[in-house]
C-alpha atoms as a printed R data frame, in Angstrom:
    type eleno elety resid chain resno        x      y       z
1   ATOM     1    CA   MET     A     1 -106.473 72.647  89.140
2   ATOM     2    CA   ARG     A     2 -105.827 69.404  90.848
3   ATOM     3    CA   THR     A     3 -108.317 68.994  93.792
4   ATOM     4    CA   HIS     A     4 -107.852 66.783  96.678
5   ATOM     5    CA   ASN     A     5 -109.678 64.022  95.023
6   ATOM     6    CA   GLY     A     6 -107.098 64.561  92.022
7   ATOM     7    CA   HIS     A     7 -109.848 64.798  89.104
8   ATOM     8    CA   THR     A     8 -108.179 67.570  87.059
9   ATOM     9    CA   PRO     A     9 -104.217 68.227  86.857
10  ATOM    10    CA   TRP     A    10 -103.005 71.411  88.001
11  ATOM    11    CA   LYS     A    11 -101.802 74.179  85.580
12  ATOM    12    CA   LEU     A    12 -101.648 77.751  85.477
13  ATOM    13    CA   ARG     A    13 -103.124 78.831  82.268
14  ATOM    14    CA   ARG     A    14 -101.970 82.561  81.913
15  ATOM    15    CA   ARG     A    15  -98.622 83.898  81.200
16  ATOM    16    CA   THR     A    16  -97.510 87.545  82.183
17  ATOM    17    CA   ARG     A    17  -94.533 89.219  80.686
18  ATOM    18    CA   VAL     A    18  -92.264 90.792  83.626
19  ATOM    19    CA   ALA     A    19  -88.894 92.713  83.457
20  ATOM    20    CA   ALA     A    20  -86.993 89.524  84.001
21  ATOM    21    CA   GLY     A    21  -89.078 87.089  81.865
22  ATOM    22    CA   GLU     A    22  -92.300 85.495  81.687
23  ATOM    23    CA   VAL     A    23  -94.515 84.105  84.805
24  ATOM    24    CA   ALA     A    24  -97.211 81.596  84.791
25  ATOM    25    CA   THR     A    25 -100.005 82.987  86.916
26  ATOM    26    CA   GLY     A    26 -103.410 81.878  88.148
27  ATOM    27    CA   VAL     A    27 -106.181 83.896  89.341
28  ATOM    28    CA   PHE     A    28 -109.483 81.674  91.199
29  ATOM    29    CA   GLY     A    29 -112.740 83.083  92.990
30  ATOM    30    CA   GLU     A    30 -113.861 85.978  94.056
31  ATOM    31    CA   GLY     A    31 -113.612 88.306  97.174
32  ATOM    32    CA   PRO     A    32 -110.679 90.104  99.269
33  ATOM    33    CA   PRO     A    33 -107.364 89.256  97.246
34  ATOM    34    CA   VAL     A    34 -104.826 86.855  98.670
35  ATOM    35    CA   VAL     A    35 -101.596 86.612  97.255
36  ATOM    36    CA   LEU     A    36  -99.876 82.865  97.353
37  ATOM    37    CA   VAL     A    37  -95.853 82.578  96.982
38  ATOM    38    CA   HIS     A    38  -94.336 79.359  97.020
39  ATOM    39    CA   GLY     A    39  -91.084 78.202  97.908
40  ATOM    40    CA   THR     A    40  -87.764 75.972  96.837
41  ATOM    41    CA   PRO     A    41  -88.071 73.599  95.028
42  ATOM    42    CA   ALA     A    42  -91.510 73.593  94.481
43  ATOM    43    CA   SER     A    43  -93.956 75.474  92.151
44  ATOM    44    CA   SER     A    44  -97.561 76.917  92.292
45  ATOM    45    CA   TYR     A    45  -98.530 73.276  92.679
46  ATOM    46    CA   LEU     A    46  -97.811 73.182  96.305
47  ATOM    47    CA   TRP     A    47 -101.167 75.116  96.699
48  ATOM    48    CA   ARG     A    48 -103.202 72.783  94.725
49  ATOM    49    CA   ASN     A    49 -105.739 71.979  97.547
50  ATOM    50    CA   VAL     A    50 -105.306 75.419  99.194
51  ATOM    51    CA   VAL     A    51 -106.743 77.632  96.071
52  ATOM    52    CA   PRO     A    52 -110.006 76.027  95.935
53  ATOM    53    CA   ALA     A    53 -110.504 76.685  99.624
54  ATOM    54    CA   LEU     A    54 -109.828 80.133  99.534
55  ATOM    55    CA   ALA     A    55 -111.608 80.809  96.384
56  ATOM    56    CA   ARG     A    56 -114.594 80.257  98.173
57  ATOM    57    CA   HIS     A    57 -114.409 83.712 100.070
58  ATOM    58    CA   HIS     A    58 -111.149 85.385  98.188
59  ATOM    59    CA   THR     A    59 -109.860 86.307  94.816
60  ATOM    60    CA   VAL     A    60 -106.707 83.902  94.679
61  ATOM    61    CA   TYR     A    61 -103.483 84.857  92.658
62  ATOM    62    CA   THR     A    62 -100.856 82.514  92.521
63  ATOM    63    CA   TRP     A    63  -97.692 82.310  90.334
64  ATOM    64    CA   ASP     A    64  -94.755 80.236  89.651
65  ATOM    65    CA   LEU     A    65  -91.695 81.990  90.668
66  ATOM    66    CA   LEU     A    66  -89.087 83.078  87.763
67  ATOM    67    CA   GLY     A    67  -87.142 79.753  87.185
68  ATOM    68    CA   PHE     A    68  -89.429 77.315  88.540
69  ATOM    69    CA   GLY     A    69  -92.600 75.396  87.253
70  ATOM    70    CA   ASP     A    70  -93.926 76.845  84.280
71  ATOM    71    CA   SER     A    71  -92.303 80.300  84.422
72  ATOM    72    CA   ARG     A    72  -89.249 81.279  82.257
73  ATOM    73    CA   ILE     A    73  -86.350 83.621  83.504
74  ATOM    74    CA   ALA     A    74  -84.667 86.026  80.926
75  ATOM    75    CA   PRO     A    75  -81.234 84.791  80.036
76  ATOM    76    CA   GLY     A    76  -78.511 85.985  82.450
77  ATOM    77    CA   ALA     A    77  -80.815 86.998  84.883
78  ATOM    78    CA   ALA     A    78  -80.249 84.955  88.638
79  ATOM    79    CA   PRO     A    79  -83.605 83.662  90.249
80  ATOM    80    CA   SER     A    80  -82.841 85.229  93.377
81  ATOM    81    CA   ILE     A    81  -85.026 86.463  96.440
82  ATOM    82    CA   ALA     A    82  -84.304 90.025  95.176
83  ATOM    83    CA   LEU     A    83  -85.507 89.601  91.807
84  ATOM    84    CA   GLN     A    84  -88.651 87.359  92.860
85  ATOM    85    CA   ALA     A    85  -89.440 90.257  95.410
86  ATOM    86    CA   ARG     A    86  -89.546 92.739  92.521
87  ATOM    87    CA   THR     A    87  -91.445 90.484  90.071
88  ATOM    88    CA   LEU     A    88  -93.953 90.242  93.108
89  ATOM    89    CA   VAL     A    89  -94.240 93.879  93.320
90  ATOM    90    CA   GLU     A    90  -94.719 93.976  89.248
91  ATOM    91    CA   LEU     A    91  -97.609 91.356  89.518
92  ATOM    92    CA   THR     A    92  -99.547 93.292  92.082
93  ATOM    93    CA   GLU     A    93  -99.565 96.294  90.027
94  ATOM    94    CA   HIS     A    94 -100.470 93.848  86.823
95  ATOM    95    CA   TRP     A    95 -103.378 92.738  88.652
96  ATOM    96    CA   GLY     A    96 -104.281 96.048  89.912
97  ATOM    97    CA   LEU     A    97 -103.786 95.311  93.809
98  ATOM    98    CA   GLU     A    98 -103.622 97.885  96.341
99  ATOM    99    CA   ALA     A    99 -103.072 96.018  99.526
100 ATOM   100    CA   PRO     A   100 -103.465 92.279  99.177
101 ATOM   101    CA   SER     A   101 -102.950 89.701 102.001
102 ATOM   102    CA   LEU     A   102  -99.830 88.050 101.335
103 ATOM   103    CA   ALA     A   103  -98.744 84.205 102.032
104 ATOM   104    CA   GLY     A   104  -95.323 82.729 101.492
105 ATOM   105    CA   HIS     A   105  -93.821 79.552 102.204
106 ATOM   106    CA   ASP     A   106  -90.160 78.631 102.807
107 ATOM   107    CA   ILE     A   107  -88.300 81.273 100.640
108 ATOM   108    CA   GLY     A   108  -91.633 82.584  99.745
109 ATOM   109    CA   GLY     A   109  -91.738 84.083 103.038
110 ATOM   110    CA   GLY     A   110  -88.543 85.775 102.550
111 ATOM   111    CA   ILE     A   111  -89.922 87.094  99.031
112 ATOM   112    CA   VAL     A   112  -93.201 88.303 100.769
113 ATOM   113    CA   MET     A   113  -91.303 90.199 103.597
114 ATOM   114    CA   ARG     A   114  -88.307 92.003 101.042
115 ATOM   115    CA   ALA     A   115  -91.192 92.802  98.752
116 ATOM   116    CA   HIS     A   116  -93.251 94.404 101.858
117 ATOM   117    CA   LEU     A   117  -90.253 95.950 103.560
118 ATOM   118    CA   THR     A   118  -87.596 96.465 100.793
119 ATOM   119    CA   GLU     A   119  -89.714 96.892  97.881
120 ATOM   120    CA   GLN     A   120  -92.414 98.858  99.750
121 ATOM   121    CA   LEU     A   121  -95.302 96.525  98.961
122 ATOM   122    CA   PRO     A   122  -98.343 97.577 100.953
123 ATOM   123    CA   THR     A   123 -100.290 94.621 102.342
124 ATOM   124    CA   SER     A   124 -103.354 93.895 104.537
125 ATOM   125    CA   ASN     A   125 -102.218 90.886 105.932
126 ATOM   126    CA   ILE     A   126  -98.988 88.279 106.206
127 ATOM   127    CA   ALA     A   127  -99.036 84.541 106.386
128 ATOM   128    CA   LEU     A   128  -95.727 83.122 106.817
129 ATOM   129    CA   LEU     A   129  -95.337 79.467 106.650
130 ATOM   130    CA   ASP     A   130  -92.051 77.503 107.619
131 ATOM   131    CA   ALA     A   131  -90.874 80.878 106.145
132 ATOM   132    CA   ALA     A   132  -86.889 81.565 105.462
133 ATOM   133    CA   VAL     A   133  -86.480 85.434 106.763
134 ATOM   134    CA   LEU     A   134  -84.262 85.268 109.746
135 ATOM   135    CA   GLY     A   135  -80.767 83.615 108.815
136 ATOM   136    CA   PRO     A   136  -79.005 81.691 108.351
137 ATOM   137    CA   TRP     A   137  -81.544 79.553 106.761
138 ATOM   138    CA   ASN     A   138  -79.812 77.583 104.127
139 ATOM   139    CA   THR     A   139  -79.515 73.939 104.513
140 ATOM   140    CA   PRO     A   140  -76.704 72.030 104.331
141 ATOM   141    CA   PHE     A   141  -77.618 70.309 101.494
142 ATOM   142    CA   THR     A   142  -78.171 73.578  99.593
143 ATOM   143    CA   GLU     A   143  -74.685 74.569 100.959
144 ATOM   144    CA   HIS     A   144  -73.066 71.896  99.661
145 ATOM   145    CA   GLN     A   145  -74.753 72.282  96.064
146 ATOM   146    CA   GLN     A   146  -73.404 75.791  95.981
147 ATOM   147    CA   ARG     A   147  -69.752 74.727  97.004
148 ATOM   148    CA   TYR     A   148  -69.797 72.016  94.632
149 ATOM   149    CA   ALA     A   149  -72.246 73.786  91.598
150 ATOM   150    CA   GLU     A   150  -70.111 72.326  88.929
151 ATOM   151    CA   ALA     A   151  -70.053 68.748  90.218
152 ATOM   152    CA   TYR     A   152  -73.812 68.737  90.390
153 ATOM   153    CA   ARG     A   153  -74.237 70.619  87.123
154 ATOM   154    CA   THR     A   154  -72.267 67.807  85.006
155 ATOM   155    CA   MET     A   155  -72.945 64.995  86.875
156 ATOM   156    CA   PRO     A   156  -74.910 61.868  84.776
157 ATOM   157    CA   PRO     A   157  -78.498 63.116  84.659
158 ATOM   158    CA   HIS     A   158  -79.617 59.996  86.250
159 ATOM   159    CA   VAL     A   159  -77.641 60.274  89.173
160 ATOM   160    CA   PHE     A   160  -78.653 64.102  89.359
161 ATOM   161    CA   ASP     A   161  -82.058 62.554  89.722
162 ATOM   162    CA   ASP     A   162  -81.795 60.430  91.972
163 ATOM   163    CA   ILE     A   163  -80.181 62.822  94.728
164 ATOM   164    CA   ILE     A   164  -83.038 65.254  94.168
165 ATOM   165    CA   THR     A   165  -85.781 62.815  94.274
166 ATOM   166    CA   ALA     A   166  -84.670 61.441  97.503
167 ATOM   167    CA   ARG     A   167  -83.902 64.875  99.220
168 ATOM   168    CA   LEU     A   168  -87.753 65.710  98.037
169 ATOM   169    CA   ARG     A   169  -88.890 62.614  99.859
170 ATOM   170    CA   THR     A   170  -87.443 64.186 102.921
171 ATOM   171    CA   ALA     A   171  -89.434 67.257 102.806
172 ATOM   172    CA   THR     A   172  -92.609 66.152 104.007
173 ATOM   173    CA   HIS     A   173  -93.682 64.158 107.277
174 ATOM   174    CA   LEU     A   174  -96.260 61.910 105.618
175 ATOM   175    CA   PRO     A   175  -94.915 60.012 102.341
176 ATOM   176    CA   MET     A   176  -95.959 61.788  99.445
177 ATOM   177    CA   SER     A   177  -97.701 59.941  96.467
178 ATOM   178    CA   ASP     A   178  -95.823 58.829  93.283
179 ATOM   179    CA   ALA     A   179  -98.248 61.200  91.583
180 ATOM   180    CA   ASP     A   180  -97.376 64.303  93.791
181 ATOM   181    CA   THR     A   181  -93.587 63.646  93.532
182 ATOM   182    CA   ALA     A   182  -93.662 63.320  89.795
183 ATOM   183    CA   ALA     A   183  -95.329 66.648  89.658
184 ATOM   184    CA   TYR     A   184  -92.822 68.612  91.822
185 ATOM   185    CA   LEU     A   185  -90.132 66.954  89.942
186 ATOM   186    CA   ALA     A   186  -91.254 67.451  86.339
187 ATOM   187    CA   PRO     A   187  -89.879 70.978  85.987
188 ATOM   188    CA   TRP     A   188  -86.443 69.856  87.113
189 ATOM   189    CA   ALA     A   189  -86.530 66.848  84.564
190 ATOM   190    CA   GLY     A   190  -83.915 66.606  82.009
191 ATOM   191    CA   ALA     A   191  -80.575 68.781  81.154
192 ATOM   192    CA   ASP     A   192  -82.281 71.985  81.270
193 ATOM   193    CA   GLY     A   193  -84.417 71.166  84.391
194 ATOM   194    CA   ARG     A   194  -81.221 70.441  86.269
195 ATOM   195    CA   GLN     A   195  -79.411 73.948  84.990
196 ATOM   196    CA   ARG     A   196  -82.670 75.476  86.134
197 ATOM   197    CA   TRP     A   197  -82.499 73.614  89.489
198 ATOM   198    CA   LEU     A   198  -78.899 74.547  90.072
199 ATOM   199    CA   ASP     A   199  -79.409 78.364  88.883
200 ATOM   200    CA   GLN     A   200  -81.979 78.548  91.740
201 ATOM   201    CA   VAL     A   201  -79.725 77.104  94.185
202 ATOM   202    CA   CYS     A   202  -76.775 79.124  93.502
203 ATOM   203    CA   ALA     A   203  -79.044 82.153  93.675
204 ATOM   204    CA   VAL     A   204  -80.545 81.920  97.022
205 ATOM   205    CA   THR     A   205  -78.815 83.685  99.854
206 ATOM   206    CA   PHE     A   206  -79.938 85.217 103.035
207 ATOM   207    CA   GLU     A   207  -78.129 88.411 102.176
208 ATOM   208    CA   ASP     A   208  -81.446 88.992 100.298
209 ATOM   209    CA   THR     A   209  -83.316 88.860 103.353
210 ATOM   210    CA   ARG     A   210  -80.977 90.703 105.776
211 ATOM   211    CA   ASP     A   211  -82.656 94.369 104.547
212 ATOM   212    CA   ALA     A   212  -86.120 92.730 105.297
213 ATOM   213    CA   VAL     A   213  -85.033 91.500 108.784
214 ATOM   214    CA   ALA     A   214  -83.726 94.844 109.804
215 ATOM   215    CA   ARG     A   215  -87.095 96.424 109.297
216 ATOM   216    CA   LEU     A   216  -89.095 93.995 111.057
217 ATOM   217    CA   ASP     A   217  -89.998 96.387 113.498
218 ATOM   218    CA   ARG     A   218  -92.107 98.149 110.669
219 ATOM   219    CA   VAL     A   219  -94.506 95.507 110.115
220 ATOM   220    CA   THR     A   220  -97.840 96.914 111.069
221 ATOM   221    CA   ALA     A   221 -100.089 94.604 109.198
222 ATOM   222    CA   PRO     A   222 -101.501 91.471 111.334
223 ATOM   223    CA   THR     A   223  -99.063 88.767 110.713
224 ATOM   224    CA   LEU     A   224  -99.565 84.883 111.399
225 ATOM   225    CA   VAL     A   225  -96.427 82.946 111.643
226 ATOM   226    CA   LEU     A   226  -96.682 79.313 111.264
227 ATOM   227    CA   TRP     A   227  -94.133 76.218 111.809
228 ATOM   228    CA   GLY     A   228  -94.987 72.420 111.220
229 ATOM   229    CA   ALA     A   229  -94.239 70.578 114.309
230 ATOM   230    CA   GLU     A   230  -92.817 67.973 112.198
231 ATOM   231    CA   ALA     A   231  -90.864 70.247 110.042
232 ATOM   232    CA   ALA     A   232  -87.569 68.369 108.899
233 ATOM   233    CA   VAL     A   233  -86.145 70.399 106.310
234 ATOM   234    CA   ARG     A   234  -86.456 73.692 108.583
235 ATOM   235    CA   PRO     A   235  -87.356 71.962 112.217
236 ATOM   236    CA   ALA     A   236  -89.537 74.119 114.318
237 ATOM   237    CA   ALA     A   237  -86.599 73.694 117.073
238 ATOM   238    CA   GLY     A   238  -84.340 75.878 114.910
239 ATOM   239    CA   ALA     A   239  -86.865 78.253 113.956
240 ATOM   240    CA   SER     A   240  -86.279 81.553 114.878
241 ATOM   241    CA   ALA     A   241  -88.883 83.551 112.821
242 ATOM   242    CA   PRO     A   242  -91.461 83.920 115.818
243 ATOM   243    CA   THR     A   243  -89.084 85.709 117.664
244 ATOM   244    CA   ALA     A   244  -89.423 88.869 115.345
245 ATOM   245    CA   CYS     A   245  -93.162 88.935 115.838
246 ATOM   246    CA   THR     A   246  -93.931 91.500 118.343
247 ATOM   247    CA   GLY     A   247  -97.281 92.829 117.707
248 ATOM   248    CA   SER     A   248  -98.008 89.625 115.320
249 ATOM   249    CA   ARG     A   249  -99.856 86.591 115.787
250 ATOM   250    CA   CYS     A   250  -97.353 83.924 116.304
251 ATOM   251    CA   ILE     A   251  -97.859 80.321 116.331
């Protein structure tokens, strides 16, 4: 894995077969289990510095969502939040986890909440980080890609690469290093990467979190909601998730 000093590249070595494809997974450390669920357009690389810290006291389970990173989705399957939530349930069963802590970022938060509230996945604790749960939460850029998906799918590769590179660089308050930018962009490179990008963009919809939102009053696990003060993609000023945290800890 890549730690903060960058000595070792991040790579999930395990491959786990699931109903809708093959998932790249990793297990680190020892202690109470915690499962990390990244958002879009990231991969488990998002957690590269979080995993070593958590692994000092926990067994940390992480994975690339289907269609993201090094995971591969089955032909004809759409990498929707609903599918990812079912896959999360499959993985926890594969790992033999009864009620792990769950942490989700961006649509990973929606995946966690759907898995818990719609798919009935038991959990002992929940952490939601700039989470896409209460809608509508699609960004204007995502909506534009959905509306004109065919234009994005057929534009010259270098033009598409320029667009998503520029967009990715707006996702963090502090500038990303060239190495980090390259690592985030690597899964989306080339014609195949572009199609995978558009597949996941077109599959993302608030409809997949609507059922979970309707059941938020059933959350009994301790829940931490964190929102970045400088978040640009999902600004704190427009964040509605904390309003759904009755009985939970919200920051």
